[in-house]
N, CA, C and O atoms as a MOPAC input file, in Angstrom:
PM7 MOZYME 1SCF
protein

 N      0.83700 1   -10.31600 1   -13.38000 1
 C      1.00600 1    -8.90600 1   -13.72400 1
 C      0.31100 1    -8.01600 1   -12.69100 1
 O      0.84400 1    -6.97400 1   -12.30900 1
 N     -0.85400 1    -8.41800 1   -12.24900 1
 C     -1.61500 1    -7.61000 1   -11.29900 1
 C     -0.84500 1    -7.38200 1   -10.00600 1
 O     -0.91300 1    -6.29000 1    -9.44300 1
 N     -0.11500 1    -8.38300 1    -9.51900 1
 C      0.62900 1    -8.25500 1    -8.28200 1
 C      1.72500 1    -7.19300 1    -8.40500 1
 O      2.02600 1    -6.49500 1    -7.43700 1
 N      2.30600 1    -7.07300 1    -9.56700 1
 C      3.34600 1    -6.06500 1    -9.78800 1
 C      2.75200 1    -4.67500 1    -9.62100 1
 O      3.36400 1    -3.80700 1    -8.99900 1
 N      1.56600 1    -4.46100 1   -10.17200 1
 C      0.89400 1    -3.16700 1   -10.05500 1
 C      0.52300 1    -2.89500 1    -8.60300 1
 O      0.72800 1    -1.78700 1    -8.10700 1
 N     -0.02300 1    -3.90000 1    -7.91800 1
 C     -0.38700 1    -3.72800 1    -6.51100 1
 C      0.84400 1    -3.44800 1    -5.65100 1
 O      0.79200 1    -2.62000 1    -4.74100 1
 N      1.95000 1    -4.13400 1    -5.93600 1
 C      3.17500 1    -3.87700 1    -5.18700 1
 C      3.61700 1    -2.43700 1    -5.40500 1
 O      4.02100 1    -1.76200 1    -4.45900 1
 N      3.54500 1    -1.97100 1    -6.62500 1
 C      3.91900 1    -0.58900 1    -6.92200 1
 C      3.05400 1     0.41600 1    -6.18300 1
 O      3.55300 1     1.40700 1    -5.65000 1
 N      1.75600 1     0.15300 1    -6.15400 1
 C      0.84800 1     1.04300 1    -5.41600 1
 C      1.18100 1     1.04600 1    -3.92800 1
 O      1.17300 1     2.09000 1    -3.27700 1
 N      1.47300 1    -0.14300 1    -3.40300 1
 C      1.80900 1    -0.25100 1    -1.98400 1
 C      3.10200 1     0.49300 1    -1.68200 1
 O      3.19700 1     1.19300 1    -0.67400 1
 N      4.09400 1     0.34500 1    -2.55000 1
 C      5.36100 1     1.04400 1    -2.37000 1
 C      5.13200 1     2.55300 1    -2.36700 1
 O      5.66400 1     3.26200 1    -1.51200 1
 N      4.35000 1     3.04100 1    -3.31100 1
 C      4.04800 1     4.47900 1    -3.38400 1
 C      3.33700 1     4.94300 1    -2.10200 1
 O      3.65000 1     6.00200 1    -1.55900 1
 N      2.39700 1     4.15300 1    -1.63800 1
 C      1.66300 1     4.49500 1    -0.42100 1
 C      2.60200 1     4.57500 1     0.78400 1
 O      2.53200 1     5.52200 1     1.56800 1
 N      3.46300 1     3.59900 1     0.92700 1
 C      4.42200 1     3.60300 1     2.03500 1
 C      5.38300 1     4.77900 1     1.92000 1
 O      5.69200 1     5.43400 1     2.91500 1
 N      5.85200 1     5.04300 1     0.71300 1
 C      6.78900 1     6.15400 1     0.49800 1
 C      6.13400 1     7.48700 1     0.85900 1
 O      6.72200 1     8.30100 1     1.57100 1
 N      4.93200 1     7.70200 1     0.37300 1
 C      4.25300 1     8.96700 1     0.62800 1
 C      3.89300 1     9.13100 1     2.10500 1
 O      3.92500 1    10.24400 1     2.63000 1
 N      3.55100 1     8.02900 1     2.77600 1
 C      3.21200 1     8.12500 1     4.19700 1
 C      4.42000 1     8.56300 1     5.02500 1
 O      4.26400 1     9.09100 1     6.12700 1
 N      5.60600 1     8.34600 1     4.49900 1
 C      6.83100 1     8.77000 1     5.17000 1
 C      7.36600 1    10.08400 1     4.60900 1
 O      8.43700 1    10.55300 1     4.99300 1
 N      6.60100 1    10.66000 1     3.70200 1
 C      6.93900 1    11.94200 1     3.06900 1
 C      8.29300 1    11.91400 1     2.36300 1
 O      9.05700 1    12.87700 1     2.41700 1
 N      8.57800 1    10.77600 1     1.69100 1
 C      9.77900 1    10.64900 1     0.88100 1
 C      9.43100 1    10.95000 1    -0.57000 1
 O      8.34600 1    10.60400 1    -1.03800 1
 N     10.32900 1    11.58000 1    -1.26300 1
 C     10.22100 1    11.65600 1    -2.71400 1
 C     10.79400 1    10.36100 1    -3.27700 1
 O     11.43900 1     9.59800 1    -2.55800 1
 N     10.56300 1    10.11700 1    -4.54400 1
 C     11.18100 1     8.94900 1    -5.17200 1
 C     12.69200 1     9.07000 1    -5.10100 1
 O     13.39100 1     8.07800 1    -4.89500 1
 N     13.18800 1    10.26400 1    -5.26900 1
 C     14.62700 1    10.49600 1    -5.22200 1
 C     15.18600 1    10.20300 1    -3.82600 1
 O     16.24200 1     9.58500 1    -3.69500 1
 N     14.47800 1    10.64600 1    -2.79200 1
 C     14.94200 1    10.39800 1    -1.42000 1
 C     14.92900 1     8.90600 1    -1.09700 1
 O     15.87700 1     8.38300 1    -0.51200 1
 N     13.85100 1     8.22600 1    -1.48200 1
 C     13.77900 1     6.78300 1    -1.22600 1
 C     14.85600 1     6.05100 1    -2.00100 1
 O     15.53000 1     5.17400 1    -1.46100 1
 N     15.02000 1     6.40800 1    -3.27000 1
 C     16.05800 1     5.77200 1    -4.07500 1
 C     17.43800 1     5.96600 1    -3.46300 1
 O     18.22700 1     5.02400 1    -3.38600 1
 N     17.72600 1     7.18100 1    -3.03000 1
 C     19.01800 1     7.46400 1    -2.41400 1
 C     19.24300 1     6.65900 1    -1.15000 1
 O     20.33100 1     6.12800 1    -0.92400 1
 N     18.21500 1     6.57300 1    -0.33200 1
 C     18.31800 1     5.83100 1     0.93200 1
 C     18.46700 1     4.33000 1     0.69300 1
 O     19.11200 1     3.63100 1     1.47600 1
 N     17.86400 1     3.83700 1    -0.39900 1
 C     17.92400 1     2.40700 1    -0.70900 1
 C     19.07600 1     2.05700 1    -1.64400 1
 O     19.32000 1     0.88100 1    -1.91400 1
 N     19.77800 1     3.05800 1    -2.13400 1
 C     20.86900 1     2.80100 1    -3.06600 1
 C     20.38300 1     2.44900 1    -4.46300 1
 O     21.01600 1     1.67500 1    -5.18100 1
 N     19.24200 1     3.03400 1    -4.84000 1
 C     18.63000 1     2.75600 1    -6.14400 1
 C     18.37500 1     4.06500 1    -6.88200 1
 O     18.30100 1     5.12900 1    -6.26700 1
 N     18.24400 1     3.98300 1    -8.17300 1
 C     17.89900 1     5.14000 1    -8.98100 1
 C     16.45200 1     5.54000 1    -8.72200 1
 O     15.58200 1     4.68000 1    -8.58500 1
 N     16.19300 1     6.84100 1    -8.65400 1
 C     14.81400 1     7.30000 1    -8.47700 1
 C     13.95900 1     6.90900 1    -9.67500 1
 O     12.75100 1     6.71500 1    -9.54000 1
 N     14.57500 1     6.79400 1   -10.83700 1
 C     13.83000 1     6.37400 1   -12.02700 1
 C     13.36800 1     4.91900 1   -11.87500 1
 O     12.26700 1     4.56000 1   -12.29100 1
 N     14.21900 1     4.09900 1   -11.27900 1
 C     13.86900 1     2.69600 1   -11.03700 1
 C     12.74500 1     2.61100 1   -10.01000 1
 O     11.81300 1     1.82400 1   -10.17300 1
 N     12.82700 1     3.41500 1    -8.95500 1
 C     11.76000 1     3.44900 1    -7.94200 1
 C     10.44200 1     3.83400 1    -8.60600 1
 O      9.40800 1     3.22100 1    -8.34100 1
 N     10.47800 1     4.85000 1    -9.47000 1
 C      9.27100 1     5.27000 1   -10.17700 1
 C      8.70900 1     4.17300 1   -11.06500 1
 O      7.49500 1     3.98100 1   -11.13300 1
 N      9.58800 1     3.45800 1   -11.74100 1
 C      9.14600 1     2.36600 1   -12.61300 1
 C      8.51500 1     1.23700 1   -11.79900 1
 O      7.54700 1     0.61900 1   -12.24000 1
 N      9.05700 1     0.97100 1   -10.62500 1
 C      8.45500 1    -0.04900 1    -9.74700 1
 C      7.07100 1     0.41600 1    -9.32200 1
 O      6.11600 1    -0.35900 1    -9.36400 1
 N      6.95700 1     1.66000 1    -8.91700 1
 C      5.66600 1     2.19500 1    -8.47100 1
 C      4.61100 1     2.15400 1    -9.57500 1
 O      3.42700 1     1.96600 1    -9.29800 1
 N      5.03000 1     2.32400 1   -10.79700 1
 C      4.08700 1     2.28600 1   -11.92700 1
 C      3.79300 1     0.86200 1   -12.39900 1
 O      2.98400 1     0.65900 1   -13.30400 1
 N      4.44800 1    -0.11700 1   -11.78800 1
 C      4.23400 1    -1.50400 1   -12.17900 1
 C      4.95400 1    -1.88500 1   -13.45300 1
 O      4.59800 1    -2.87000 1   -14.10000 1
 N      5.96200 1    -1.11500 1   -13.81800 1
 C      6.72200 1    -1.38100 1   -15.04200 1
 C      7.92600 1    -2.27400 1   -14.79300 1
 O      8.46600 1    -2.86600 1   -15.72800 1
 N      8.34700 1    -2.37300 1   -13.55100 1
 C      9.50700 1    -3.19200 1   -13.18300 1
 C      9.10100 1    -4.19300 1   -12.11900 1
 O      8.26700 1    -3.90500 1   -11.26100 1
 N      9.69800 1    -5.36900 1   -12.18500 1
 C      9.45900 1    -6.42800 1   -11.21400 1
 C     10.72100 1    -6.54700 1   -10.36400 1
 O     11.68000 1    -7.19600 1   -10.78300 1
 N     10.74300 1    -5.93500 1    -9.17700 1
 C     11.97500 1    -5.90200 1    -8.38700 1
 C     12.34200 1    -7.26900 1    -7.80700 1
 O     11.47900 1    -8.09100 1    -7.50000 1
 N     13.62800 1    -7.47500 1    -7.67000 1
 C     14.12100 1    -8.71600 1    -7.04900 1
 C     13.88900 1    -8.64300 1    -5.54200 1
 O     13.57300 1    -7.58200 1    -5.00400 1
 N     14.04700 1    -9.77200 1    -4.87500 1
 C     13.89800 1    -9.81700 1    -3.42500 1
 C     14.93700 1    -8.91200 1    -2.76100 1
 O     14.65400 1    -8.27900 1    -1.74400 1
 N     16.11800 1    -8.85400 1    -3.33100 1
 C     17.17400 1    -7.98600 1    -2.79100 1
 C     16.74900 1    -6.52400 1    -2.84700 1
 O     16.95100 1    -5.78100 1    -1.88700 1
 N     16.16400 1    -6.11100 1    -3.96100 1
 C     15.69600 1    -4.72500 1    -4.11200 1
 C     14.54800 1    -4.45600 1    -3.14100 1
 O     14.49600 1    -3.39600 1    -2.51900 1
 N     13.63600 1    -5.40800 1    -3.01200 1
 C     12.50900 1    -5.25000 1    -2.08100 1
 C     13.03600 1    -5.09000 1    -0.65800 1
 O     12.52600 1    -4.26400 1     0.10000 1
 N     14.04600 1    -5.86700 1    -0.29000 1
 C     14.64200 1    -5.76400 1     1.04600 1
 C     15.27400 1    -4.38700 1     1.25100 1
 O     15.14700 1    -3.80400 1     2.32800 1
 N     15.94400 1    -3.87100 1     0.24200 1
 C     16.54800 1    -2.53600 1     0.33700 1
 C     15.46900 1    -1.46300 1     0.51000 1
 O     15.62000 1    -0.54600 1     1.31800 1
 N     14.39300 1    -1.58600 1    -0.24800 1
 C     13.30600 1    -0.61500 1    -0.14600 1
 C     12.63900 1    -0.69600 1     1.23000 1
 O     12.32200 1     0.32800 1     1.83400 1
 N     12.43200 1    -1.91000 1     1.71400 1
 C     11.83900 1    -2.08700 1     3.03600 1
 C     12.70200 1    -1.46900 1     4.12500 1
 O     12.19300 1    -0.79200 1     5.01800 1
 N     13.99700 1    -1.69900 1     4.05200 1
 C     14.91400 1    -1.13500 1     5.04400 1
 C     14.90400 1     0.39200 1     4.97900 1
 O     14.91000 1     1.06300 1     6.01100 1
 N     14.88800 1     0.92800 1     3.77500 1
 C     14.87100 1     2.38200 1     3.61200 1
 C     13.57800 1     2.99300 1     4.14500 1
 O     13.57700 1     4.11100 1     4.66100 1
 N     12.48200 1     2.25500 1     4.01700 1
 C     11.18600 1     2.73500 1     4.50200 1
 C     10.95900 1     2.42100 1     5.97900 1
 O     10.04900 1     2.96600 1     6.60500 1
 N     11.78700 1     1.54200 1     6.52700 1
 C     11.63100 1     1.14500 1     7.91900 1
 C     10.47500 1     0.18900 1     8.13900 1
 O      9.82600 1     0.22600 1     9.18500 1
 N     10.20900 1    -0.67300 1     7.15400 1
 C      9.12400 1    -1.65500 1     7.28600 1
 C      9.67200 1    -3.04800 1     7.01700 1
 O     10.67600 1    -3.21800 1     6.32500 1
 N      8.99300 1    -4.03800 1     7.57700 1
 C      9.35600 1    -5.42000 1     7.29000 1
 C      8.87200 1    -5.76600 1     5.89100 1
 O      7.89200 1    -5.19900 1     5.40700 1
 N      9.55100 1    -6.68500 1     5.25300 1
 C      9.20600 1    -7.06300 1     3.87500 1
 C      7.74900 1    -7.48500 1     3.77200 1
 O      7.07300 1    -7.12500 1     2.80700 1
 N      7.25000 1    -8.24000 1     4.74500 1
 C      5.86400 1    -8.71400 1     4.66600 1
 C      4.87400 1    -7.55600 1     4.56100 1
 O      3.84100 1    -7.68400 1     3.90400 1
 N      5.18200 1    -6.42100 1     5.20800 1
 C      4.29600 1    -5.25700 1     5.15700 1
 C      4.18600 1    -4.69100 1     3.74000 1
 O      3.19000 1    -4.05400 1     3.39800 1
 N      5.18400 1    -4.91800 1     2.94100 1
 C      5.18200 1    -4.39100 1     1.58000 1
 C      4.24200 1    -5.18100 1     0.67800 1
 O      3.94900 1    -4.76900 1    -0.44400 1
 N      3.77400 1    -6.32100 1     1.18200 1
 C      2.88500 1    -7.17100 1     0.39200 1
 C      1.46400 1    -7.19700 1     0.95800 1
 O      0.68100 1    -8.08800 1     0.63100 1
 N      1.13900 1    -6.23900 1     1.79000 1
 C     -0.21400 1    -6.12200 1     2.32300 1
 C     -1.01100 1    -5.23300 1     1.37400 1
 O     -1.07300 1    -4.01500 1     1.53900 1
 N     -1.62100 1    -5.87300 1     0.37500 1
 C     -2.24900 1    -5.15600 1    -0.73000 1
 C     -3.72800 1    -4.85200 1    -0.54500 1
 O     -4.27200 1    -4.03600 1    -1.28900 1
 N     -4.39700 1    -5.47400 1     0.41700 1
 C     -5.84700 1    -5.37100 1     0.49300 1
 C     -6.33500 1    -3.94000 1     0.39000 1
 O     -7.28300 1    -3.66700 1    -0.34700 1
 N     -5.71400 1    -3.02500 1     1.10700 1
 C     -6.18300 1    -1.64900 1     1.11300 1
 C     -5.78900 1    -0.88700 1    -0.14500 1
 O     -6.17100 1     0.27200 1    -0.30300 1
 N     -5.04200 1    -1.50600 1    -1.03300 1
 C     -4.64400 1    -0.85900 1    -2.28300 1
 C     -5.63100 1    -1.16700 1    -3.41000 1
 O     -5.47500 1    -0.67300 1    -4.52700 1
 N     -6.62900 1    -1.96900 1    -3.12000 1
 C     -7.62900 1    -2.35500 1    -4.13200 1
 C     -8.40300 1    -1.12100 1    -4.59300 1
 O     -8.70600 1    -0.23800 1    -3.79100 1
 N     -8.72000 1    -1.06400 1    -5.88400 1
 C     -9.47300 1     0.06000 1    -6.42800 1
 C    -10.79900 1    -0.36500 1    -7.03100 1
 O    -11.62700 1     0.48900 1    -7.35000 1
 N    -11.02200 1    -1.65800 1    -7.19400 1
 C    -12.26700 1    -2.14900 1    -7.77600 1
 C    -13.39500 1    -1.97600 1    -6.76000 1
 O    -13.35300 1    -2.57900 1    -5.68800 1
 N    -14.41600 1    -1.15000 1    -7.08400 1
 C    -15.48900 1    -0.88000 1    -6.11600 1
 C    -16.21800 1    -2.13100 1    -5.64200 1
 O    -16.55600 1    -2.22400 1    -4.46200 1
 N    -16.46800 1    -3.08700 1    -6.51600 1
 C    -17.17500 1    -4.30200 1    -6.10300 1
 C    -16.34700 1    -5.12300 1    -5.11600 1
 O    -16.88200 1    -5.65200 1    -4.14200 1
 N    -15.05300 1    -5.22600 1    -5.36800 1
 C    -14.19200 1    -5.95900 1    -4.43900 1
 C    -14.09900 1    -5.23700 1    -3.09900 1
 O    -14.04500 1    -5.87500 1    -2.04700 1
 N    -14.08100 1    -3.91000 1    -3.13900 1
 C    -14.04600 1    -3.13900 1    -1.90300 1
 C    -15.33400 1    -3.31700 1    -1.10400 1
 O    -15.29700 1    -3.45500 1     0.11800 1
 N    -16.47500 1    -3.31300 1    -1.79900 1
 C    -17.76100 1    -3.52600 1    -1.11500 1
 C    -17.81500 1    -4.92000 1    -0.47900 1
 O    -18.30300 1    -5.08800 1     0.63800 1
 N    -17.30800 1    -5.90200 1    -1.20600 1
 C    -17.30500 1    -7.27400 1    -0.69400 1
 C    -16.43900 1    -7.37400 1     0.56000 1
 O    -16.84000 1    -7.99300 1     1.54600 1
 N    -15.26100 1    -6.76800 1     0.52300 1
 C    -14.36400 1    -6.79500 1     1.67200 1
 C    -14.98800 1    -6.04600 1     2.84700 1
 O    -14.91500 1    -6.51000 1     3.98400 1
 N    -15.59900 1    -4.89400 1     2.58300 1
 C    -16.24700 1    -4.12600 1     3.63100 1
 C    -17.39900 1    -4.90900 1     4.25600 1
 O    -17.56400 1    -4.91400 1     5.47600 1
 N    -18.18300 1    -5.56200 1     3.42700 1
 C    -19.29100 1    -6.38500 1     3.93300 1
 C    -18.77400 1    -7.50500 1     4.83700 1
 O    -19.34900 1    -7.78500 1     5.88900 1
 N    -17.69500 1    -8.13000 1     4.41600 1
 C    -17.10700 1    -9.20900 1     5.21500 1
 C    -16.64100 1    -8.67900 1     6.56800 1
 O    -16.89100 1    -9.30200 1     7.60000 1
 N    -15.97500 1    -7.54400 1     6.56700 1
 C    -15.49400 1    -6.96100 1     7.81700 1
 C    -16.65300 1    -6.57700 1     8.73600 1
 O    -16.57400 1    -6.76600 1     9.94900 1
 N    -17.72500 1    -6.03900 1     8.15900 1
 C    -18.88100 1    -5.64500 1     8.95600 1
 C    -19.60700 1    -6.85300 1     9.55000 1
 O    -20.09100 1    -6.79500 1    10.68100 1
 N    -19.68200 1    -7.94500 1     8.78900 1
 C    -20.31900 1    -9.16600 1     9.29800 1
 C    -19.58500 1    -9.70800 1    10.52100 1
 O    -20.20000 1   -10.27200 1    11.42600 1
 N    -18.26900 1    -9.53100 1    10.53700 1
 C    -17.44300 1   -10.06700 1    11.61500 1
 C    -17.29900 1    -9.11100 1    12.80300 1
 O    -16.75500 1    -9.48900 1    13.84100 1
 N    -17.78500 1    -7.87700 1    12.65400 1
 C    -17.57300 1    -6.84600 1    13.66900 1
 C    -18.55100 1    -6.97500 1    14.83400 1
 O    -19.68900 1    -7.41500 1    14.67300 1
 N    -18.07000 1    -6.57700 1    16.00900 1
 C    -18.96300 1    -6.53700 1    17.16400 1
 C    -19.69700 1    -5.18600 1    17.17700 1
 O    -19.46900 1    -4.33600 1    16.31600 1
 N    -20.57700 1    -5.00600 1    18.16600 1
 C    -21.41400 1    -3.80500 1    18.22500 1
 C    -20.59200 1    -2.51300 1    18.28700 1
 O    -20.91800 1    -1.53700 1    17.61100 1
 N    -19.54200 1    -2.50500 1    19.08500 1
 C    -18.70600 1    -1.30800 1    19.23800 1
 C    -18.03900 1    -0.93300 1    17.91700 1
 O    -18.02700 1     0.23800 1    17.53600 1
 N    -17.49700 1    -1.90300 1    17.23400 1
 C    -16.83700 1    -1.64800 1    15.94900 1
 C    -17.85300 1    -1.15900 1    14.91800 1
 O    -17.55400 1    -0.26600 1    14.12500 1
 N    -19.04300 1    -1.73700 1    14.92600 1
 C    -20.08700 1    -1.29000 1    13.99800 1
 C    -20.45700 1     0.17200 1    14.24700 1
 O    -20.63000 1     0.93900 1    13.30100 1
 N    -20.57800 1     0.55300 1    15.51000 1
 C    -20.88700 1     1.94400 1    15.83300 1
 C    -19.78400 1     2.87600 1    15.33400 1
 O    -20.06800 1     3.93300 1    14.76900 1
 N    -18.54300 1     2.48900 1    15.54200 1
 C    -17.41500 1     3.29600 1    15.07400 1
 C    -17.39100 1     3.37800 1    13.55200 1
 O    -17.07700 1     4.42600 1    12.98800 1
 N    -17.72100 1     2.27900 1    12.89000 1
 C    -17.72600 1     2.25500 1    11.42300 1
 C    -18.77700 1     3.22200 1    10.87800 1
 O    -18.52300 1     3.94000 1     9.91100 1
 N    -19.95300 1     3.23800 1    11.49900 1
 C    -21.00900 1     4.14800 1    11.05600 1
 C    -20.55300 1     5.59500 1    11.22300 1
 O    -20.73700 1     6.41100 1    10.32000 1
 N    -19.96200 1     5.91700 1    12.36900 1
 C    -19.46300 1     7.27900 1    12.60700 1
 C    -18.40700 1     7.66700 1    11.57000 1
 O    -18.43000 1     8.76700 1    11.01800 1
 N    -17.49300 1     6.74700 1    11.32400 1
 C    -16.42300 1     7.02000 1    10.36800 1
 C    -16.97100 1     7.23600 1     8.96400 1
 O    -16.55800 1     8.16700 1     8.27100 1
 N    -17.88900 1     6.38800 1     8.54400 1
 C    -18.46700 1     6.53400 1     7.20600 1
 C    -19.24500 1     7.83300 1     7.07700 1
 O    -19.23700 1     8.45100 1     6.01200 1
 N    -19.91000 1     8.25400 1     8.12900 1
 C    -20.62600 1     9.53900 1     8.09000 1
 C    -19.64800 1    10.68600 1     7.88300 1
 O    -19.90400 1    11.59400 1     7.09200 1
 N    -18.53400 1    10.64200 1     8.59400 1
 C    -17.51800 1    11.69400 1     8.47100 1
 C    -16.94200 1    11.68900 1     7.06100 1
 O    -16.78600 1    12.74800 1     6.45300 1
 N    -16.62300 1    10.50400 1     6.53500 1
 C    -16.02800 1    10.39700 1     5.20900 1
 C    -16.98500 1    10.83500 1     4.10600 1
 O    -16.55800 1    11.33600 1     3.06600 1
 N    -18.26500 1    10.64400 1     4.33600 1
 C    -19.28200 1    10.95900 1     3.32600 1
 C    -19.45900 1    12.46900 1     3.15300 1
 O    -19.86000 1    12.92300 1     2.08100 1
 N    -19.17000 1    13.23500 1     4.17600 1
 C    -19.38700 1    14.68600 1     4.11300 1
 C    -18.31300 1    15.39300 1     3.34400 1
 O    -18.35600 1    16.61500 1     3.20400 1

């Protein structure tokens, strides 16, 4: 069940990054905007065919639609992932991360 919700969040994120409405995405993919909305809310489990249509309409490869890591909302899981990334980072990346976090904090 959790994957359905994460897929919906990812779909919404991709759609919004392209400045599509649900209606525009549905039209481009040949789907009802109500169905697109239900997928985004995690109420529908789309078939591979539907996922392929949505990917084509968004201009992304199917695999990109399943990149959920950044869609996580649990603060503890986010802290754990951030800690892991920081442990693996070199000095330059660490400096950039500190600058970015300072900007985001303000």
